[in-house]
mmCIF file of the C-alpha atoms, coordinates in Angstrom:
data_MODEL
# 
_entry.id   MODEL 
# 
loop_
_atom_site.group_PDB 
_atom_site.id 
_atom_site.type_symbol 
_atom_site.label_atom_id 
_atom_site.label_alt_id 
_atom_site.label_comp_id 
_atom_site.label_asym_id 
_atom_site.label_entity_id 
_atom_site.label_seq_id 
_atom_site.pdbx_PDB_ins_code 
_atom_site.Cartn_x 
_atom_site.Cartn_y 
_atom_site.Cartn_z 
_atom_site.occupancy 
_atom_site.B_iso_or_equiv 
_atom_site.pdbx_formal_charge 
_atom_site.auth_seq_id 
_atom_site.auth_comp_id 
_atom_site.auth_asym_id 
_atom_site.auth_atom_id 
_atom_site.pdbx_PDB_model_num 
ATOM 1   C CA . MET A 1 1   ? 1.069   7.233   14.486  1.00 0.00 ? 1   MET A CA 1 
ATOM 2   C CA . LYS A 1 2   ? -2.441  5.961   14.953  1.00 0.00 ? 2   LYS A CA 1 
ATOM 3   C CA . VAL A 1 3   ? -5.273  4.347   13.020  1.00 0.00 ? 3   VAL A CA 1 
ATOM 4   C CA . VAL A 1 4   ? -8.128  6.864   12.808  1.00 0.00 ? 4   VAL A CA 1 
ATOM 5   C CA . ALA A 1 5   ? -10.306 5.322   10.075  1.00 0.00 ? 5   ALA A CA 1 
ATOM 6   C CA . LYS A 1 6   ? -10.953 1.968   8.452   1.00 0.00 ? 6   LYS A CA 1 
ATOM 7   C CA . TYR A 1 7   ? -12.858 0.621   5.487   1.00 0.00 ? 7   TYR A CA 1 
ATOM 8   C CA . SER A 1 8   ? -13.690 -2.987  4.777   1.00 0.00 ? 8   SER A CA 1 
ATOM 9   C CA . PHE A 1 9   ? -13.306 -3.767  1.064   1.00 0.00 ? 9   PHE A CA 1 
ATOM 10  C CA . ASN A 1 10  ? -14.844 -7.105  0.055   1.00 0.00 ? 10  ASN A CA 1 
ATOM 11  C CA . ASP A 1 11  ? -15.422 -7.954  3.731   1.00 0.00 ? 11  ASP A CA 1 
ATOM 12  C CA . GLY A 1 12  ? -11.727 -7.368  4.481   1.00 0.00 ? 12  GLY A CA 1 
ATOM 13  C CA . ASP A 1 13  ? -12.293 -6.358  8.092   1.00 0.00 ? 13  ASP A CA 1 
ATOM 14  C CA . ASN A 1 14  ? -13.990 -9.665  8.949   1.00 0.00 ? 14  ASN A CA 1 
ATOM 15  C CA . ALA A 1 15  ? -11.547 -11.715 6.865   1.00 0.00 ? 15  ALA A CA 1 
ATOM 16  C CA . VAL A 1 16  ? -8.451  -10.192 8.515   1.00 0.00 ? 16  VAL A CA 1 
ATOM 17  C CA . SER A 1 17  ? -9.952  -10.352 12.030  1.00 0.00 ? 17  SER A CA 1 
ATOM 18  C CA . ALA A 1 18  ? -11.051 -13.988 11.625  1.00 0.00 ? 18  ALA A CA 1 
ATOM 19  C CA . ARG A 1 19  ? -7.980  -15.355 9.855   1.00 0.00 ? 19  ARG A CA 1 
ATOM 20  C CA . TYR A 1 20  ? -5.188  -13.252 11.306  1.00 0.00 ? 20  TYR A CA 1 
ATOM 21  C CA . PRO A 1 21  ? -6.160  -11.639 14.648  1.00 0.00 ? 21  PRO A CA 1 
ATOM 22  C CA . GLN A 1 22  ? -2.578  -11.772 15.989  1.00 0.00 ? 22  GLN A CA 1 
ATOM 23  C CA . LEU A 1 23  ? -1.121  -10.340 12.781  1.00 0.00 ? 23  LEU A CA 1 
ATOM 24  C CA . LEU A 1 24  ? -3.703  -7.548  12.815  1.00 0.00 ? 24  LEU A CA 1 
ATOM 25  C CA . GLU A 1 25  ? -2.553  -6.723  16.364  1.00 0.00 ? 25  GLU A CA 1 
ATOM 26  C CA . GLU A 1 26  ? 1.044   -6.638  15.085  1.00 0.00 ? 26  GLU A CA 1 
ATOM 27  C CA . VAL A 1 27  ? 0.094   -4.272  12.245  1.00 0.00 ? 27  VAL A CA 1 
ATOM 28  C CA . ILE A 1 28  ? -1.743  -1.915  14.622  1.00 0.00 ? 28  ILE A CA 1 
ATOM 29  C CA . SER A 1 29  ? 1.229   -2.060  17.018  1.00 0.00 ? 29  SER A CA 1 
ATOM 30  C CA . VAL A 1 30  ? 3.703   -1.226  14.212  1.00 0.00 ? 30  VAL A CA 1 
ATOM 31  C CA . ILE A 1 31  ? 1.601   1.779   13.204  1.00 0.00 ? 31  ILE A CA 1 
ATOM 32  C CA . GLY A 1 32  ? 1.620   2.939   16.839  1.00 0.00 ? 32  GLY A CA 1 
ATOM 33  C CA . ARG A 1 33  ? 5.416   2.695   17.027  1.00 0.00 ? 33  ARG A CA 1 
ATOM 34  C CA . VAL A 1 34  ? 6.117   4.696   13.841  1.00 0.00 ? 34  VAL A CA 1 
ATOM 35  C CA . ASP A 1 35  ? 7.594   8.042   14.906  1.00 0.00 ? 35  ASP A CA 1 
ATOM 36  C CA . SER A 1 36  ? 5.980   10.424  12.441  1.00 0.00 ? 36  SER A CA 1 
ATOM 37  C CA . ALA A 1 37  ? 7.615   13.463  14.048  1.00 0.00 ? 37  ALA A CA 1 
ATOM 38  C CA . ALA A 1 38  ? 11.034  12.089  13.072  1.00 0.00 ? 38  ALA A CA 1 
ATOM 39  C CA . CYS A 1 39  ? 9.792   11.950  9.468   1.00 0.00 ? 39  CYS A CA 1 
ATOM 40  C CA . LYS A 1 40  ? 8.880   15.620  9.193   1.00 0.00 ? 40  LYS A CA 1 
ATOM 41  C CA . THR A 1 41  ? 12.126  16.337  7.411   1.00 0.00 ? 41  THR A CA 1 
ATOM 42  C CA . LYS A 1 42  ? 11.190  17.562  3.945   1.00 0.00 ? 42  LYS A CA 1 
ATOM 43  C CA . VAL A 1 43  ? 11.469  21.296  3.277   1.00 0.00 ? 43  VAL A CA 1 
ATOM 44  C CA . SER A 1 44  ? 8.939   22.251  0.627   1.00 0.00 ? 44  SER A CA 1 
ATOM 45  C CA . LYS A 1 45  ? 9.994   23.987  -2.575  1.00 0.00 ? 45  LYS A CA 1 
ATOM 46  C CA . GLU A 1 46  ? 6.397   24.207  -3.820  1.00 0.00 ? 46  GLU A CA 1 
ATOM 47  C CA . LYS A 1 47  ? 4.991   27.712  -4.387  1.00 0.00 ? 47  LYS A CA 1 
ATOM 48  C CA . THR A 1 48  ? 1.976   27.158  -2.158  1.00 0.00 ? 48  THR A CA 1 
ATOM 49  C CA . MET A 1 49  ? 4.038   25.963  0.832   1.00 0.00 ? 49  MET A CA 1 
ATOM 50  C CA . ARG A 1 50  ? 7.565   27.220  0.250   1.00 0.00 ? 50  ARG A CA 1 
ATOM 51  C CA . GLU A 1 51  ? 9.979   26.475  3.100   1.00 0.00 ? 51  GLU A CA 1 
ATOM 52  C CA . ARG A 1 52  ? 7.302   24.623  5.081   1.00 0.00 ? 52  ARG A CA 1 
ATOM 53  C CA . GLN A 1 53  ? 8.440   21.507  6.963   1.00 0.00 ? 53  GLN A CA 1 
ATOM 54  C CA . LEU A 1 54  ? 6.547   18.470  5.626   1.00 0.00 ? 54  LEU A CA 1 
ATOM 55  C CA . TYR A 1 55  ? 6.357   14.727  6.250   1.00 0.00 ? 55  TYR A CA 1 
ATOM 56  C CA . ALA A 1 56  ? 8.696   12.824  3.924   1.00 0.00 ? 56  ALA A CA 1 
ATOM 57  C CA . PRO A 1 57  ? 7.057   9.690   2.458   1.00 0.00 ? 57  PRO A CA 1 
ATOM 58  C CA . ILE A 1 58  ? 10.469  8.014   1.976   1.00 0.00 ? 58  ILE A CA 1 
ATOM 59  C CA . ALA A 1 59  ? 11.293  8.498   5.662   1.00 0.00 ? 59  ALA A CA 1 
ATOM 60  C CA . LEU A 1 60  ? 7.846   7.213   6.684   1.00 0.00 ? 60  LEU A CA 1 
ATOM 61  C CA . ASN A 1 61  ? 8.345   4.061   4.592   1.00 0.00 ? 61  ASN A CA 1 
ATOM 62  C CA . LYS A 1 62  ? 11.755  3.479   6.206   1.00 0.00 ? 62  LYS A CA 1 
ATOM 63  C CA . GLU A 1 63  ? 10.122  3.754   9.660   1.00 0.00 ? 63  GLU A CA 1 
ATOM 64  C CA . PHE A 1 64  ? 7.542   1.136   8.726   1.00 0.00 ? 64  PHE A CA 1 
ATOM 65  C CA . LYS A 1 65  ? 10.256  -1.239  7.444   1.00 0.00 ? 65  LYS A CA 1 
ATOM 66  C CA . ALA A 1 66  ? 12.263  -0.752  10.622  1.00 0.00 ? 66  ALA A CA 1 
ATOM 67  C CA . HIS A 1 67  ? 9.301   -1.916  12.709  1.00 0.00 ? 67  HIS A CA 1 
ATOM 68  C CA . PHE A 1 68  ? 7.834   -4.627  10.454  1.00 0.00 ? 68  PHE A CA 1 
ATOM 69  C CA . HIS A 1 69  ? 11.054  -6.494  9.609   1.00 0.00 ? 69  HIS A CA 1 
ATOM 70  C CA . PRO A 1 70  ? 12.021  -7.513  13.180  1.00 0.00 ? 70  PRO A CA 1 
ATOM 71  C CA . LEU A 1 71  ? 8.566   -9.128  13.525  1.00 0.00 ? 71  LEU A CA 1 
ATOM 72  C CA . GLY A 1 72  ? 9.201   -11.400 10.532  1.00 0.00 ? 72  GLY A CA 1 
ATOM 73  C CA . TRP A 1 73  ? 7.320   -9.359  7.922   1.00 0.00 ? 73  TRP A CA 1 
ATOM 74  C CA . GLY A 1 74  ? 9.222   -9.067  4.691   1.00 0.00 ? 74  GLY A CA 1 
ATOM 75  C CA . PRO A 1 75  ? 8.793   -8.043  1.096   1.00 0.00 ? 75  PRO A CA 1 
ATOM 76  C CA . ARG A 1 76  ? 7.665   -10.563 -1.462  1.00 0.00 ? 76  ARG A CA 1 
ATOM 77  C CA . LYS A 1 77  ? 9.093   -10.199 -4.960  1.00 0.00 ? 77  LYS A CA 1 
ATOM 78  C CA . GLU A 1 78  ? 7.643   -11.962 -7.966  1.00 0.00 ? 78  GLU A CA 1 
ATOM 79  C CA . PRO A 1 79  ? 9.785   -12.001 -11.121 1.00 0.00 ? 79  PRO A CA 1 
ATOM 80  C CA . CYS A 1 80  ? 7.996   -10.916 -14.309 1.00 0.00 ? 80  CYS A CA 1 
ATOM 81  C CA . ASP A 1 81  ? 8.364   -12.357 -17.772 1.00 0.00 ? 81  ASP A CA 1 
ATOM 82  C CA . TYR A 1 82  ? 6.729   -10.039 -20.292 1.00 0.00 ? 82  TYR A CA 1 
ATOM 83  C CA . ALA A 1 83  ? 6.761   -12.482 -23.226 1.00 0.00 ? 83  ALA A CA 1 
ATOM 84  C CA . PHE A 1 84  ? 3.324   -12.895 -24.789 1.00 0.00 ? 84  PHE A CA 1 
ATOM 85  C CA . GLU A 1 85  ? 1.435   -14.379 -27.712 1.00 0.00 ? 85  GLU A CA 1 
ATOM 86  C CA . GLY A 1 86  ? -0.500  -12.252 -30.199 1.00 0.00 ? 86  GLY A CA 1 
ATOM 87  C CA . LYS A 1 87  ? 2.231   -10.041 -31.627 1.00 0.00 ? 87  LYS A CA 1 
ATOM 88  C CA . LEU A 1 88  ? 0.886   -8.365  -34.755 1.00 0.00 ? 88  LEU A CA 1 
ATOM 89  C CA . PRO A 1 89  ? 2.855   -7.334  -37.859 1.00 0.00 ? 89  PRO A CA 1 
ATOM 90  C CA . GLY A 1 90  ? 4.834   -4.226  -37.056 1.00 0.00 ? 90  GLY A CA 1 
ATOM 91  C CA . TYR A 1 91  ? 5.463   -5.192  -33.434 1.00 0.00 ? 91  TYR A CA 1 
ATOM 92  C CA . ARG A 1 92  ? 9.073   -4.455  -32.593 1.00 0.00 ? 92  ARG A CA 1 
ATOM 93  C CA . GLU A 1 93  ? 10.599  -6.813  -30.072 1.00 0.00 ? 93  GLU A CA 1 
ATOM 94  C CA . PRO A 1 94  ? 12.004  -4.806  -27.148 1.00 0.00 ? 94  PRO A CA 1 
ATOM 95  C CA . LYS A 1 95  ? 15.375  -5.492  -25.567 1.00 0.00 ? 95  LYS A CA 1 
ATOM 96  C CA . PRO A 1 96  ? 15.075  -8.210  -22.934 1.00 0.00 ? 96  PRO A CA 1 
ATOM 97  C CA . THR A 1 97  ? 13.903  -6.933  -19.564 1.00 0.00 ? 97  THR A CA 1 
ATOM 98  C CA . HIS A 1 98  ? 16.226  -8.357  -16.931 1.00 0.00 ? 98  HIS A CA 1 
ATOM 99  C CA . GLY A 1 99  ? 15.250  -8.262  -13.285 1.00 0.00 ? 99  GLY A CA 1 
ATOM 100 C CA . ALA A 1 100 ? 11.665  -7.050  -13.754 1.00 0.00 ? 100 ALA A CA 1 
ATOM 101 C CA . PHE A 1 101 ? 9.459   -7.864  -10.768 1.00 0.00 ? 101 PHE A CA 1 
ATOM 102 C CA . ARG A 1 102 ? 6.348   -6.985  -8.791  1.00 0.00 ? 102 ARG A CA 1 
ATOM 103 C CA . GLU A 1 103 ? 6.748   -6.547  -5.059  1.00 0.00 ? 103 GLU A CA 1 
ATOM 104 C CA . MET A 1 104 ? 4.453   -6.493  -2.045  1.00 0.00 ? 104 MET A CA 1 
ATOM 105 C CA . ASP A 1 105 ? 5.754   -4.395  0.875   1.00 0.00 ? 105 ASP A CA 1 
ATOM 106 C CA . PHE A 1 106 ? 5.185   -6.929  3.668   1.00 0.00 ? 106 PHE A CA 1 
ATOM 107 C CA . VAL A 1 107 ? 3.933   -10.509 3.762   1.00 0.00 ? 107 VAL A CA 1 
ATOM 108 C CA . LYS A 1 108 ? 3.621   -12.803 6.753   1.00 0.00 ? 108 LYS A CA 1 
ATOM 109 C CA . GLN A 1 109 ? 1.819   -16.123 6.571   1.00 0.00 ? 109 GLN A CA 1 
ATOM 110 C CA . ASN A 1 110 ? -0.782  -15.372 3.846   1.00 0.00 ? 110 ASN A CA 1 
ATOM 111 C CA . LEU A 1 111 ? -1.504  -11.773 4.820   1.00 0.00 ? 111 LEU A CA 1 
ATOM 112 C CA . GLY A 1 112 ? -0.163  -9.024  2.558   1.00 0.00 ? 112 GLY A CA 1 
ATOM 113 C CA . VAL A 1 113 ? 0.363   -5.439  3.716   1.00 0.00 ? 113 VAL A CA 1 
ATOM 114 C CA . GLU A 1 114 ? 0.959   -2.416  1.523   1.00 0.00 ? 114 GLU A CA 1 
ATOM 115 C CA . VAL A 1 115 ? 1.916   1.016   2.911   1.00 0.00 ? 115 VAL A CA 1 
ATOM 116 C CA . GLN A 1 116 ? 1.133   3.777   0.422   1.00 0.00 ? 116 GLN A CA 1 
ATOM 117 C CA . PHE A 1 117 ? 2.117   7.452   0.587   1.00 0.00 ? 117 PHE A CA 1 
ATOM 118 C CA . GLY A 1 118 ? 1.917   7.917   -3.165  1.00 0.00 ? 118 GLY A CA 1 
ATOM 119 C CA . LYS A 1 119 ? -0.485  8.950   -5.820  1.00 0.00 ? 119 LYS A CA 1 
ATOM 120 C CA . TYR A 1 120 ? -4.051  7.750   -6.020  1.00 0.00 ? 120 TYR A CA 1 
ATOM 121 C CA . SER A 1 121 ? -3.343  5.344   -8.875  1.00 0.00 ? 121 SER A CA 1 
ATOM 122 C CA . PHE A 1 122 ? -0.914  3.348   -6.686  1.00 0.00 ? 122 PHE A CA 1 
ATOM 123 C CA . MET A 1 123 ? -3.540  2.838   -3.974  1.00 0.00 ? 123 MET A CA 1 
ATOM 124 C CA . VAL A 1 124 ? -6.069  1.542   -6.493  1.00 0.00 ? 124 VAL A CA 1 
ATOM 125 C CA . TYR A 1 125 ? -3.425  -0.637  -8.192  1.00 0.00 ? 125 TYR A CA 1 
ATOM 126 C CA . ASN A 1 126 ? -2.421  -2.193  -4.859  1.00 0.00 ? 126 ASN A CA 1 
ATOM 127 C CA . VAL A 1 127 ? -5.951  -3.269  -3.942  1.00 0.00 ? 127 VAL A CA 1 
ATOM 128 C CA . CYS A 1 128 ? -7.532  -3.932  -7.336  1.00 0.00 ? 128 CYS A CA 1 
ATOM 129 C CA . ALA A 1 129 ? -4.587  -5.491  -9.193  1.00 0.00 ? 129 ALA A CA 1 
ATOM 130 C CA . LYS A 1 130 ? -1.466  -6.301  -7.151  1.00 0.00 ? 130 LYS A CA 1 
ATOM 131 C CA . MET A 1 131 ? -3.238  -8.084  -4.292  1.00 0.00 ? 131 MET A CA 1 
ATOM 132 C CA . THR A 1 132 ? -5.249  -10.142 -6.789  1.00 0.00 ? 132 THR A CA 1 
ATOM 133 C CA . ILE A 1 133 ? -2.069  -11.101 -8.635  1.00 0.00 ? 133 ILE A CA 1 
ATOM 134 C CA . PHE A 1 134 ? -0.298  -12.123 -5.420  1.00 0.00 ? 134 PHE A CA 1 
ATOM 135 C CA . ARG A 1 135 ? -3.365  -14.100 -4.300  1.00 0.00 ? 135 ARG A CA 1 
ATOM 136 C CA . ASN A 1 136 ? -3.473  -15.900 -7.695  1.00 0.00 ? 136 ASN A CA 1 
ATOM 137 C CA . LEU A 1 137 ? 0.200   -16.772 -7.279  1.00 0.00 ? 137 LEU A CA 1 
ATOM 138 C CA . GLY A 1 138 ? -0.518  -18.263 -3.839  1.00 0.00 ? 138 GLY A CA 1 
ATOM 139 C CA . HIS A 1 139 ? 1.387   -15.687 -1.758  1.00 0.00 ? 139 HIS A CA 1 
ATOM 140 C CA . ILE A 1 140 ? -1.576  -14.071 0.072   1.00 0.00 ? 140 ILE A CA 1 
ATOM 141 C CA . ASP A 1 141 ? -5.284  -14.613 0.610   1.00 0.00 ? 141 ASP A CA 1 
ATOM 142 C CA . THR A 1 142 ? -6.122  -11.362 2.432   1.00 0.00 ? 142 THR A CA 1 
ATOM 143 C CA . GLY A 1 143 ? -4.680  -7.860  2.528   1.00 0.00 ? 143 GLY A CA 1 
ATOM 144 C CA . ILE A 1 144 ? -4.260  -4.673  4.493   1.00 0.00 ? 144 ILE A CA 1 
ATOM 145 C CA . GLU A 1 145 ? -3.643  -1.306  2.811   1.00 0.00 ? 145 GLU A CA 1 
ATOM 146 C CA . ILE A 1 146 ? -2.256  1.451   5.087   1.00 0.00 ? 146 ILE A CA 1 
ATOM 147 C CA . VAL A 1 147 ? -2.866  4.971   3.753   1.00 0.00 ? 147 VAL A CA 1 
ATOM 148 C CA . PRO A 1 148 ? -2.877  8.514   5.202   1.00 0.00 ? 148 PRO A CA 1 
ATOM 149 C CA . VAL A 1 149 ? -6.106  10.419  5.942   1.00 0.00 ? 149 VAL A CA 1 
ATOM 150 C CA . LYS A 1 150 ? -6.614  13.848  4.400   1.00 0.00 ? 150 LYS A CA 1 
ATOM 151 C CA . THR A 1 151 ? -5.509  15.829  7.462   1.00 0.00 ? 151 THR A CA 1 
ATOM 152 C CA . PHE A 1 152 ? -2.173  13.953  7.413   1.00 0.00 ? 152 PHE A CA 1 
ATOM 153 C CA . VAL A 1 153 ? -1.760  14.489  3.677   1.00 0.00 ? 153 VAL A CA 1 
ATOM 154 C CA . GLU A 1 154 ? -2.197  18.235  4.132   1.00 0.00 ? 154 GLU A CA 1 
ATOM 155 C CA . GLU A 1 155 ? 1.260   18.161  5.747   1.00 0.00 ? 155 GLU A CA 1 
ATOM 156 C CA . MET A 1 156 ? 2.888   16.411  2.778   1.00 0.00 ? 156 MET A CA 1 
ATOM 157 C CA . SER A 1 157 ? 3.850   17.487  -0.732  1.00 0.00 ? 157 SER A CA 1 
ATOM 158 C CA . THR A 1 158 ? 1.014   17.825  -3.214  1.00 0.00 ? 158 THR A CA 1 
ATOM 159 C CA . GLY A 1 159 ? -0.013  14.723  -5.124  1.00 0.00 ? 159 GLY A CA 1 
ATOM 160 C CA . VAL A 1 160 ? -0.253  12.264  -2.233  1.00 0.00 ? 160 VAL A CA 1 
ATOM 161 C CA . SER A 1 161 ? -3.637  10.589  -2.169  1.00 0.00 ? 161 SER A CA 1 
ATOM 162 C CA . TYR A 1 162 ? -5.681  9.971   0.949   1.00 0.00 ? 162 TYR A CA 1 
ATOM 163 C CA . PHE A 1 163 ? -8.057  7.550   2.631   1.00 0.00 ? 163 PHE A CA 1 
ATOM 164 C CA . GLU A 1 164 ? -11.297 9.455   2.057   1.00 0.00 ? 164 GLU A CA 1 
ATOM 165 C CA . GLN A 1 165 ? -10.724 9.791   -1.703  1.00 0.00 ? 165 GLN A CA 1 
ATOM 166 C CA . PHE A 1 166 ? -9.656  6.171   -2.010  1.00 0.00 ? 166 PHE A CA 1 
ATOM 167 C CA . VAL A 1 167 ? -12.678 4.833   -0.130  1.00 0.00 ? 167 VAL A CA 1 
ATOM 168 C CA . TRP A 1 168 ? -15.088 6.910   -2.207  1.00 0.00 ? 168 TRP A CA 1 
ATOM 169 C CA . ASP A 1 169 ? -13.657 5.369   -5.359  1.00 0.00 ? 169 ASP A CA 1 
ATOM 170 C CA . LEU A 1 170 ? -13.733 1.815   -4.032  1.00 0.00 ? 170 LEU A CA 1 
ATOM 171 C CA . LYS A 1 171 ? -17.354 2.214   -2.910  1.00 0.00 ? 171 LYS A CA 1 
ATOM 172 C CA . HIS A 1 172 ? -18.377 3.500   -6.333  1.00 0.00 ? 172 HIS A CA 1 
ATOM 173 C CA . ARG A 1 173 ? -16.292 0.891   -8.181  1.00 0.00 ? 173 ARG A CA 1 
ATOM 174 C CA . GLY A 1 174 ? -17.936 -1.947  -6.325  1.00 0.00 ? 174 GLY A CA 1 
ATOM 175 C CA . VAL A 1 175 ? -16.553 -5.408  -5.639  1.00 0.00 ? 175 VAL A CA 1 
ATOM 176 C CA . SER A 1 176 ? -15.700 -7.957  -8.322  1.00 0.00 ? 176 SER A CA 1 
ATOM 177 C CA . ASN A 1 177 ? -15.567 -11.734 -7.966  1.00 0.00 ? 177 ASN A CA 1 
ATOM 178 C CA . ILE A 1 178 ? -11.747 -11.582 -8.362  1.00 0.00 ? 178 ILE A CA 1 
ATOM 179 C CA . ASP A 1 179 ? -11.147 -9.051  -5.560  1.00 0.00 ? 179 ASP A CA 1 
ATOM 180 C CA . VAL A 1 180 ? -9.210  -9.999  -2.447  1.00 0.00 ? 180 VAL A CA 1 
ATOM 181 C CA . PRO A 1 181 ? -10.683 -9.097  0.975   1.00 0.00 ? 181 PRO A CA 1 
ATOM 182 C CA . VAL A 1 182 ? -8.754  -5.983  2.062   1.00 0.00 ? 182 VAL A CA 1 
ATOM 183 C CA . LEU A 1 183 ? -8.882  -3.936  5.238   1.00 0.00 ? 183 LEU A CA 1 
ATOM 184 C CA . ILE A 1 184 ? -8.017  -0.304  4.454   1.00 0.00 ? 184 ILE A CA 1 
ATOM 185 C CA . LEU A 1 185 ? -6.525  1.534   7.456   1.00 0.00 ? 185 LEU A CA 1 
ATOM 186 C CA . GLY A 1 186 ? -6.457  5.343   7.482   1.00 0.00 ? 186 GLY A CA 1 
ATOM 187 C CA . ILE A 1 187 ? -3.583  6.697   9.591   1.00 0.00 ? 187 ILE A CA 1 
ATOM 188 C CA . ASP A 1 188 ? -2.660  10.060  11.040  1.00 0.00 ? 188 ASP A CA 1 
ATOM 189 C CA . ALA A 1 189 ? 0.428   11.481  12.699  1.00 0.00 ? 189 ALA A CA 1 
# 
């Protein structure tokens, strides 16, 4: 695979390049080693592309893990406790939630990396919520979000979001004082 587009959210390009130049090289290298052809294993059942061979997001994620983990990148899990104040009359206490957590795909030093082949809402959540939460907890200070470009998505099942759409939304949302610097990388097969 290869990086074909990038977007600097909250000066993410400069922040990543200045703080983590070697780790950025590792991320670019991992992307280059991912064998996308080996991940074109999903046979579509959708009406508009019946029997067409498509890229399988699950297989792509496994490829990324296989290349990131040997370099010392690992997931970071944060347990969640959903107890809160402000319960109003009529609130029914749910059964205890055991094992709830939030997870970042890959963290090394203080750089967080998310790989997303899912719906649009997950891309926005990663950059505008999850990375802020993990920064506030002291796990990261900067992030990289790896997402497919539209031409790549056209060879996946419907519903997968893409770089161009994501960037448009981030530009029009603007940057908040709580946002983490994030470099968005658009990838293609």
